[in-house]
The first five atom37 places (N, CA, C, CB, O) and aatype in JSON, in Angstrom:
{
  "aatype": [20, 20, 20, 20, 20, 20, 20, 20, 20, 20, 20, 20, 20, 20, 20, 20, 20, 20, 20, 20, 20, 20, 20, 20, 20, 20, 20, 20, 20, 20, 20, 20, 20, 20, 20, 20, 20, 20, 20, 20, 20, 20, 20, 20, 20, 20, 20, 20, 20, 20, 20, 20, 20, 20, 20, 20, 20, 20, 20, 20, 20, 20, 20, 20, 20, 20, 20, 20, 20, 20, 20, 20, 20, 20, 20, 20, 20, 20, 20, 20, 20, 20, 20, 20, 20, 20, 20, 20, 20, 20, 20, 20, 20, 20, 20, 20, 20, 20, 20, 20, 20],
  "atom_mask": [
    [1, 1, 1, 1, 1],
    [1, 1, 1, 1, 1],
    [1, 1, 1, 1, 1],
    [1, 1, 1, 1, 1],
    [1, 1, 1, 1, 1],
    [1, 1, 1, 1, 1],
    [1, 1, 1, 1, 1],
    [1, 1, 1, 1, 1],
    [1, 1, 1, 1, 1],
    [1, 1, 1, 1, 1],
    [1, 1, 1, 1, 1],
    [1, 1, 1, 1, 1],
    [1, 1, 1, 1, 1],
    [1, 1, 1, 1, 1],
    [1, 1, 1, 1, 1],
    [1, 1, 1, 1, 1],
    [1, 1, 1, 1, 1],
    [1, 1, 1, 1, 1],
    [1, 1, 1, 1, 1],
    [1, 1, 1, 1, 1],
    [1, 1, 1, 1, 1],
    [1, 1, 1, 1, 1],
    [1, 1, 1, 1, 1],
    [1, 1, 1, 1, 1],
    [1, 1, 1, 1, 1],
    [1, 1, 1, 1, 1],
    [1, 1, 1, 1, 1],
    [1, 1, 1, 1, 1],
    [1, 1, 1, 1, 1],
    [1, 1, 1, 1, 1],
    [1, 1, 1, 1, 1],
    [1, 1, 1, 1, 1],
    [1, 1, 1, 1, 1],
    [1, 1, 1, 1, 1],
    [1, 1, 1, 1, 1],
    [1, 1, 1, 1, 1],
    [1, 1, 1, 1, 1],
    [1, 1, 1, 1, 1],
    [1, 1, 1, 1, 1],
    [1, 1, 1, 1, 1],
    [1, 1, 1, 1, 1],
    [1, 1, 1, 1, 1],
    [1, 1, 1, 1, 1],
    [1, 1, 1, 1, 1],
    [1, 1, 1, 1, 1],
    [1, 1, 1, 1, 1],
    [1, 1, 1, 1, 1],
    [1, 1, 1, 1, 1],
    [1, 1, 1, 1, 1],
    [1, 1, 1, 1, 1],
    [1, 1, 1, 1, 1],
    [1, 1, 1, 1, 1],
    [1, 1, 1, 1, 1],
    [1, 1, 1, 1, 1],
    [1, 1, 1, 1, 1],
    [1, 1, 1, 1, 1],
    [1, 1, 1, 1, 1],
    [1, 1, 1, 1, 1],
    [1, 1, 1, 1, 1],
    [1, 1, 1, 1, 1],
    [1, 1, 1, 1, 1],
    [1, 1, 1, 1, 1],
    [1, 1, 1, 1, 1],
    [1, 1, 1, 1, 1],
    [1, 1, 1, 1, 1],
    [1, 1, 1, 1, 1],
    [1, 1, 1, 1, 1],
    [1, 1, 1, 1, 1],
    [1, 1, 1, 1, 1],
    [1, 1, 1, 1, 1],
    [1, 1, 1, 1, 1],
    [1, 1, 1, 1, 1],
    [1, 1, 1, 1, 1],
    [1, 1, 1, 1, 1],
    [1, 1, 1, 1, 1],
    [1, 1, 1, 1, 1],
    [1, 1, 1, 1, 1],
    [1, 1, 1, 1, 1],
    [1, 1, 1, 1, 1],
    [1, 1, 1, 1, 1],
    [1, 1, 1, 1, 1],
    [1, 1, 1, 1, 1],
    [1, 1, 1, 1, 1],
    [1, 1, 1, 1, 1],
    [1, 1, 1, 1, 1],
    [1, 1, 1, 1, 1],
    [1, 1, 1, 1, 1],
    [1, 1, 1, 1, 1],
    [1, 1, 1, 1, 1],
    [1, 1, 1, 1, 1],
    [1, 1, 1, 1, 1],
    [1, 1, 1, 1, 1],
    [1, 1, 1, 1, 1],
    [1, 1, 1, 1, 1],
    [1, 1, 1, 1, 1],
    [1, 1, 1, 1, 1],
    [1, 1, 1, 1, 1],
    [1, 1, 1, 1, 1],
    [1, 1, 1, 1, 1],
    [1, 1, 1, 1, 1],
    [1, 1, 1, 1, 1]
  ],
  "atom_positions": [
    [[1.06, -0.87, 0.24], [0.37, -0.18, -0.39], [0.74, 1.15, -0.11], [-0.83, -0.49, -0.22], [1.72, 1.19, 0.64]],
    [[0.31, 2.28, -0.46], [1.6, 3.48, -1.08], [0.3, 4.25, -0.75], [2.52, 3.52, -3.1], [-0.83, 4.02, -1.18]],
    [[0.95, 5.78, 0.6], [0.62, 7.36, 0.83], [-0.67, 7.21, -0.08], [1.95, 8.69, 0.24], [-1.78, 6.79, 0.25]],
    [[-0.24, 7.62, -1.22], [-1.05, 7.87, -2.24], [-1.68, 6.81, -3.4], [-0.37, 8.76, -2.79], [-1.08, 5.79, -3.76]],
    [[-2.78, 7.18, -3.82], [-3.31, 6.12, -4.35], [-3.81, 7.32, -6.45], [-5.0, 5.35, -2.83], [-3.38, 8.42, -6.8]],
    [[-4.59, 6.55, -7.06], [-4.2, 7.98, -8.02], [-4.81, 6.74, -8.49], [-2.56, 9.02, -8.55], [-4.17, 5.75, -8.14]],
    [[-6.23, 6.43, -9.43], [-6.97, 6.56, -10.02], [-8.05, 6.98, -11.41], [-6.85, 6.64, -9.49], [-9.18, 7.45, -11.55]],
    [[-7.37, 6.68, -11.93], [-8.37, 7.8, -13.4], [-7.52, 7.27, -14.61], [-8.16, 10.17, -13.34], [-6.39, 6.92, -14.95]],
    [[-9.23, 7.53, -15.18], [-9.26, 6.5, -16.26], [-9.65, 7.97, -17.5], [-10.73, 4.88, -15.95], [-10.5, 8.82, -17.25]],
    [[-8.7, 7.95, -18.91], [-9.43, 8.91, -19.81], [-9.58, 7.95, -21.32], [-8.43, 10.53, -20.0], [-9.0, 6.9, -21.59]],
    [[-10.37, 8.58, -21.99], [-11.0, 7.94, -23.52], [-9.73, 8.57, -24.83], [-13.1, 8.85, -23.93], [-9.28, 9.68, -25.1]],
    [[-9.55, 7.47, -25.28], [-8.58, 7.78, -26.21], [-9.36, 8.8, -27.4], [-7.94, 6.31, -26.81], [-8.99, 8.42, -28.52]],
    [[-9.92, 9.48, -27.46], [-10.98, 10.18, -27.92], [-11.16, 11.49, -28.1], [-11.76, 9.93, -27.35], [-11.94, 12.06, -28.86]],
    [[-9.89, 12.2, -26.86], [-8.97, 13.29, -26.77], [-10.83, 14.17, -25.42], [-8.27, 14.26, -29.12], [-10.79, 15.34, -25.04]],
    [[-12.05, 13.23, -25.05], [-13.09, 13.53, -24.37], [-12.63, 14.24, -22.65], [-13.97, 12.09, -24.41], [-12.05, 13.4, -21.96]],
    [[-12.78, 15.28, -22.12], [-12.43, 15.44, -21.33], [-13.01, 15.17, -19.7], [-12.2, 16.26, -21.76], [-13.93, 15.67, -19.05]],
    [[-12.15, 14.31, -19.45], [-12.72, 13.78, -18.03], [-13.25, 14.56, -16.4], [-11.61, 12.95, -17.69], [-14.22, 13.99, -15.9]],
    [[-12.9, 15.29, -15.9], [-13.34, 15.45, -14.1], [-13.02, 14.33, -13.46], [-15.0, 15.64, -13.69], [-13.51, 13.22, -13.66]],
    [[-12.04, 14.66, -12.52], [-11.1, 13.6, -11.13], [-11.65, 14.79, -10.09], [-8.67, 13.37, -11.22], [-11.9, 15.98, -10.29]],
    [[-11.77, 13.64, -8.43], [-10.78, 15.04, -8.09], [-9.06, 14.95, -8.3], [-11.0, 15.41, -6.33], [-8.24, 14.1, -8.64]],
    [[-9.07, 16.08, -7.96], [-7.47, 17.23, -7.45], [-6.66, 15.93, -6.84], [-7.8, 18.91, -5.73], [-7.22, 14.89, -6.5]],
    [[-5.27, 16.18, -6.76], [-4.36, 15.57, -6.17], [-4.38, 15.49, -5.41], [-3.59, 15.68, -6.2], [-4.6, 14.48, -4.73]],
    [[-4.06, 16.99, -4.97], [-4.32, 17.18, -3.38], [-5.23, 17.73, -2.79], [-3.54, 17.73, -2.82], [-5.14, 18.54, -1.86]],
    [[-6.53, 17.15, -3.5], [-7.61, 16.61, -2.71], [-8.26, 17.99, -2.47], [-7.16, 15.71, -1.32], [-8.94, 18.25, -1.48]],
    [[-7.98, 18.91, -3.56], [-8.64, 21.16, -3.2], [-9.71, 20.7, -4.06], [-7.41, 23.25, -4.11], [-9.11, 21.05, -5.07]],
    [[-10.82, 20.2, -4.53], [-12.32, 19.76, -5.11], [-11.2, 19.11, -6.37], [-13.88, 21.34, -5.6], [-10.25, 18.4, -6.06]],
    [[-11.55, 19.56, -7.99], [-12.03, 18.97, -9.72], [-10.43, 19.31, -10.1], [-13.64, 20.17, -10.95], [-9.46, 19.99, -9.76]],
    [[-10.65, 18.81, -10.57], [-9.31, 19.66, -12.1], [-10.12, 18.27, -13.47], [-6.18, 19.11, -11.54], [-10.59, 17.14, -13.31]],
    [[-9.96, 19.01, -14.52], [-10.34, 18.37, -15.71], [-8.8, 18.07, -16.92], [-11.63, 19.51, -16.39], [-7.87, 18.85, -17.17]],
    [[-9.11, 16.29, -17.58], [-8.1, 16.5, -17.04], [-8.69, 15.5, -18.78], [-7.31, 16.34, -15.28], [-9.81, 15.0, -18.83]],
    [[-7.57, 15.38, -20.11], [-7.88, 14.94, -21.31], [-6.57, 13.99, -22.16], [-8.31, 16.26, -22.03], [-5.74, 14.88, -22.35]],
    [[-6.29, 13.38, -22.44], [-5.86, 12.84, -23.83], [-5.5, 13.55, -24.64], [-6.64, 12.24, -24.48], [-6.33, 13.6, -25.54]],
    [[-4.69, 14.14, -24.8], [-4.44, 15.53, -25.73], [-3.65, 14.96, -26.98], [-3.39, 16.87, -24.85], [-4.39, 15.12, -27.96]],
    [[-2.18, 14.23, -27.45], [-2.59, 13.56, -28.21], [-1.47, 12.04, -28.55], [-2.89, 14.57, -29.25], [-0.27, 11.9, -28.3]],
    [[-2.32, 11.19, -29.13], [-1.38, 9.83, -29.16], [-1.33, 9.74, -30.44], [-1.87, 8.41, -28.48], [-2.3, 9.79, -31.19]],
    [[0.76, 9.48, -30.98], [1.6, 9.13, -31.63], [2.71, 8.61, -31.63], [1.68, 9.64, -31.96], [3.79, 9.01, -31.21]],
    [[2.38, 7.58, -32.19], [4.08, 6.52, -32.28], [3.9, 5.82, -30.39], [6.34, 8.15, -32.53], [4.85, 5.54, -29.67]],
    [[3.17, 5.76, -30.21], [3.3, 5.12, -28.55], [3.26, 5.45, -27.44], [4.13, 4.69, -28.21], [3.21, 4.79, -26.4]],
    [[3.3, 6.95, -27.71], [3.68, 8.19, -26.82], [1.88, 8.3, -26.33], [4.58, 9.87, -27.9], [1.12, 7.52, -26.9]],
    [[1.59, 8.8, -25.8], [0.33, 9.69, -24.75], [0.67, 10.68, -23.51], [-0.61, 8.54, -23.92], [1.07, 10.62, -22.35]],
    [[0.15, 11.83, -24.69], [-0.01, 12.97, -23.73], [-1.13, 13.41, -22.98], [0.26, 13.94, -24.3], [-2.3, 13.67, -23.28]],
    [[-0.71, 13.41, -22.3], [-2.28, 13.91, -20.81], [-2.26, 15.69, -20.42], [-1.74, 12.86, -18.55], [-1.29, 16.12, -19.79]],
    [[-3.06, 16.39, -20.73], [-3.38, 17.68, -20.53], [-4.04, 17.68, -18.96], [-4.38, 18.19, -21.75], [-5.04, 17.0, -18.76]],
    [[-3.42, 18.47, -17.85], [-4.33, 18.3, -16.66], [-4.9, 19.49, -16.38], [-3.68, 17.8, -15.45], [-3.89, 20.18, -16.4]],
    [[-5.86, 20.31, -16.11], [-6.43, 21.01, -15.72], [-7.08, 21.92, -14.44], [-6.72, 20.63, -16.16], [-8.11, 22.27, -15.02]],
    [[-7.17, 22.47, -13.25], [-7.52, 22.6, -12.15], [-7.47, 24.56, -12.33], [-6.49, 21.63, -11.03], [-6.98, 25.43, -13.06]],
    [[-8.23, 24.42, -11.3], [-8.6, 26.22, -10.92], [-8.12, 26.57, -9.22], [-10.77, 26.58, -11.05], [-7.57, 26.06, -8.25]],
    [[-8.61, 27.47, -9.58], [-7.91, 28.09, -7.66], [-8.88, 27.18, -6.28], [-8.5, 30.57, -7.3], [-10.11, 27.27, -6.3]],
    [[-8.41, 26.62, -5.52], [-6.78, 27.57, -4.83], [-5.92, 26.41, -6.1], [-6.07, 27.19, -2.17], [-6.31, 25.41, -6.7]],
    [[-4.37, 27.32, -6.07], [-3.27, 26.97, -5.98], [-3.74, 26.65, -7.78], [-2.77, 25.81, -4.65], [-3.43, 25.6, -8.34]],
    [[-4.5, 27.74, -8.46], [-4.6, 26.66, -9.88], [-3.12, 26.64, -11.18], [-6.25, 27.35, -10.91], [-2.19, 27.34, -11.56]],
    [[-3.53, 25.79, -11.34], [-2.02, 25.08, -12.33], [-2.83, 24.0, -13.29], [-0.5, 23.94, -11.1], [-3.93, 23.47, -13.14]],
    [[-1.52, 23.88, -14.66], [-1.52, 23.08, -16.15], [-0.39, 21.68, -15.59], [-0.65, 24.37, -17.83], [0.66, 21.97, -15.01]],
    [[-0.71, 20.43, -15.82], [-0.45, 19.51, -16.12], [-0.1, 19.05, -17.11], [-0.93, 19.14, -15.88], [-1.07, 18.53, -17.66]],
    [[1.56, 18.86, -18.16], [1.59, 18.04, -19.25], [2.17, 17.01, -18.52], [2.29, 18.51, -20.53], [3.09, 17.19, -17.72]],
    [[1.51, 15.64, -18.87], [2.43, 14.41, -18.54], [2.16, 13.85, -20.07], [1.9, 13.24, -17.04], [1.19, 13.98, -20.81]],
    [[3.55, 13.11, -20.24], [3.88, 12.36, -21.32], [4.25, 10.71, -21.07], [5.01, 13.11, -21.92], [5.08, 10.27, -20.28]],
    [[3.73, 10.27, -21.62], [3.75, 8.83, -20.99], [4.76, 8.0, -22.49], [1.65, 8.08, -20.65], [4.78, 8.55, -23.6]],
    [[5.37, 6.91, -22.26], [6.35, 6.96, -23.54], [6.74, 5.31, -23.05], [7.9, 8.46, -23.57], [7.45, 5.49, -22.06]],
    [[6.64, 4.14, -23.22], [7.2, 2.75, -22.68], [9.19, 2.97, -23.61], [5.77, 0.92, -23.54], [9.39, 3.88, -24.4]],
    [[10.18, 2.04, -23.26], [11.6, 2.37, -22.69], [11.18, 1.78, -24.59], [12.81, 1.43, -20.94], [10.08, 1.28, -24.83]],
    [[12.03, 1.94, -25.48], [11.87, 1.49, -26.7], [13.22, -0.27, -26.58], [12.35, 3.14, -27.97], [13.18, -1.38, -27.13]],
    [[14.27, 0.44, -25.49], [15.08, -0.97, -25.55], [14.87, -1.7, -24.59], [16.48, -0.94, -25.59], [15.37, -2.82, -24.55]],
    [[14.11, -1.24, -23.66], [13.19, -1.74, -22.82], [11.56, -1.86, -22.37], [13.61, -1.39, -22.19], [11.26, -1.23, -21.37]],
    [[10.85, -2.38, -22.81], [8.86, -2.93, -22.78], [8.78, -3.04, -21.03], [8.34, -5.22, -23.8], [7.69, -3.28, -20.5]],
    [[9.94, -2.84, -20.26], [8.83, -2.76, -19.2], [9.21, -1.72, -18.28], [8.6, -4.11, -18.41], [9.04, -1.55, -17.07]],
    [[9.68, -1.18, -19.02], [10.18, 0.69, -18.71], [9.13, 1.26, -18.72], [11.14, 1.64, -19.85], [8.29, 0.96, -19.58]],
    [[8.91, 2.09, -17.9], [8.14, 3.26, -18.81], [8.04, 4.95, -18.76], [6.82, 2.93, -18.66], [7.08, 5.37, -18.11]],
    [[8.5, 5.5, -19.09], [9.71, 6.6, -18.58], [7.9, 8.23, -18.99], [12.12, 6.6, -20.38], [7.22, 8.31, -20.02]],
    [[7.81, 8.93, -17.99], [6.57, 9.42, -17.67], [7.38, 11.33, -17.47], [5.72, 8.38, -15.98], [7.83, 11.71, -16.39]],
    [[7.38, 12.04, -18.51], [7.78, 13.15, -18.27], [6.66, 14.33, -18.14], [8.69, 13.33, -19.2], [5.71, 14.41, -18.92]],
    [[6.89, 15.22, -17.06], [5.94, 15.93, -16.59], [6.4, 17.58, -16.05], [5.38, 15.01, -15.5], [7.24, 17.7, -15.16]],
    [[5.88, 18.57, -16.58], [5.55, 19.79, -16.94], [4.35, 20.29, -16.6], [5.66, 19.91, -18.07], [3.23, 20.35, -17.1]],
    [[5.08, 20.75, -15.28], [3.82, 21.78, -14.47], [3.78, 23.17, -14.25], [3.66, 21.49, -13.13], [4.86, 23.73, -14.12]],
    [[2.62, 23.91, -14.18], [2.6, 25.62, -14.07], [2.13, 25.9, -13.25], [2.04, 26.46, -14.91], [1.1, 25.22, -13.25]],
    [[2.12, 26.49, -12.42], [1.08, 26.5, -11.21], [1.33, 28.05, -11.46], [1.46, 25.64, -9.45], [2.39, 28.59, -11.78]],
    [[-0.26, 28.81, -11.19], [0.46, 30.16, -11.04], [0.35, 31.32, -9.93], [0.16, 30.78, -12.13], [0.27, 32.55, -10.0]],
    [[0.4, 30.27, -8.75], [0.87, 30.74, -7.16], [1.43, 29.48, -6.55], [-0.49, 31.35, -6.09], [1.4, 28.38, -7.09]],
    [[1.99, 29.79, -5.21], [3.04, 28.42, -4.66], [1.28, 28.36, -3.82], [5.25, 28.76, -3.36], [0.61, 29.36, -3.56]],
    [[1.02, 27.42, -3.66], [1.12, 27.09, -2.39], [0.66, 27.38, -0.98], [1.91, 27.18, -2.36], [-0.36, 27.71, -0.38]],
    [[1.92, 27.09, -0.76], [2.47, 27.56, 0.44], [2.87, 28.6, 1.05], [3.14, 27.18, 0.57], [2.74, 28.75, 2.27]],
    [[3.6, 29.74, 0.02], [3.7, 31.17, -0.14], [2.4, 32.3, -0.03], [4.25, 31.26, -1.46], [1.91, 33.11, 0.75]],
    [[2.22, 31.66, -1.53], [1.21, 32.33, -2.21], [1.73, 33.56, -3.16], [0.25, 32.81, -1.16], [1.18, 34.46, -3.8]],
    [[2.71, 33.27, -3.0], [3.38, 33.93, -4.01], [3.52, 33.29, -5.53], [4.66, 34.13, -3.45], [3.02, 32.17, -5.69]],
    [[4.07, 33.85, -6.49], [3.95, 33.37, -8.08], [5.26, 32.77, -7.65], [3.85, 34.61, -9.63], [6.0, 33.27, -6.81]],
    [[5.51, 31.54, -8.36], [6.7, 30.83, -7.87], [7.43, 30.61, -8.81], [6.52, 29.68, -7.24], [6.95, 30.36, -9.91]],
    [[9.47, 30.69, -8.51], [10.36, 31.24, -9.39], [11.34, 29.16, -9.32], [11.38, 33.22, -8.53], [11.96, 28.64, -8.4]],
    [[11.11, 28.79, -10.27], [10.17, 28.89, -12.23], [8.74, 28.89, -11.81], [10.38, 27.08, -13.65], [8.22, 28.48, -10.78]],
    [[8.11, 29.58, -13.09], [6.87, 29.39, -13.0], [6.42, 28.3, -13.06], [6.35, 29.94, -13.66], [5.46, 27.91, -12.4]],
    [[7.64, 26.99, -14.62], [7.16, 26.43, -15.37], [8.06, 25.19, -14.45], [7.23, 26.92, -16.93], [9.16, 25.75, -14.46]],
    [[8.25, 24.13, -13.83], [9.26, 23.12, -13.63], [8.73, 21.51, -15.02], [9.12, 22.65, -11.51], [7.81, 21.61, -15.83]],
    [[9.55, 20.39, -14.88], [10.21, 19.91, -14.89], [10.55, 19.12, -14.61], [10.48, 20.17, -14.84], [11.64, 19.32, -14.08]],
    [[10.15, 17.62, -14.63], [10.82, 16.41, -14.26], [10.35, 15.04, -14.64], [10.9, 16.41, -12.98], [9.52, 15.07, -15.54]],
    [[10.74, 13.4, -14.04], [10.68, 12.97, -15.23], [10.43, 11.79, -13.96], [11.91, 13.14, -16.56], [10.64, 11.96, -12.76]],
    [[10.13, 11.04, -14.38], [9.57, 9.3, -13.26], [9.55, 8.45, -14.47], [7.49, 9.18, -12.24], [8.95, 8.49, -15.54]],
    [[10.54, 7.56, -13.87], [10.46, 6.27, -14.21], [9.58, 4.85, -12.94], [12.14, 6.07, -14.5], [9.61, 4.68, -11.73]],
    [[8.69, 3.91, -14.49], [9.09, 3.53, -13.36], [9.13, 2.39, -14.08], [8.39, 3.74, -12.07], [9.09, 2.6, -15.29]],
    [[9.23, 0.76, -13.61], [10.03, -0.28, -13.83], [9.19, -1.9, -13.81], [11.16, -0.1, -12.7], [9.12, -2.61, -12.81]],
    [[8.86, -2.08, -14.56], [7.85, -3.13, -13.88], [8.55, -4.26, -13.42], [6.74, -3.65, -14.83], [9.73, -4.28, -13.74]],
    [[7.98, -5.53, -12.52], [9.24, -6.18, -11.83], [8.82, -7.3, -12.69], [9.41, -6.41, -9.98], [7.83, -6.9, -13.3]],
    [[9.11, -8.53, -13.04], [9.41, -9.18, -14.01], [8.68, -10.57, -13.0], [11.14, -9.04, -14.6], [8.65, -11.71, -13.45]]
  ]
}
């Protein structure tokens, strides 16, 4: 078991869906924006408090089909802890998941 558990399902036709925000402050709206060459791009938006957007790009590692790379681009209008515009306003990071055989 983990501290955070997220279960969201999105149709591949790009139709938006609403789910509870991951920070538990209301809801967010998200949709699959692009699907190409085995890459799926998810766009997520949420309003106040701490409004922002998240673009997540999911792709399997071509050399290791048991490895999923997720690139994240997070843009926040205001830092929820300080109430100020964050610097940098857009943050990028990567998560790598490896399936155990």
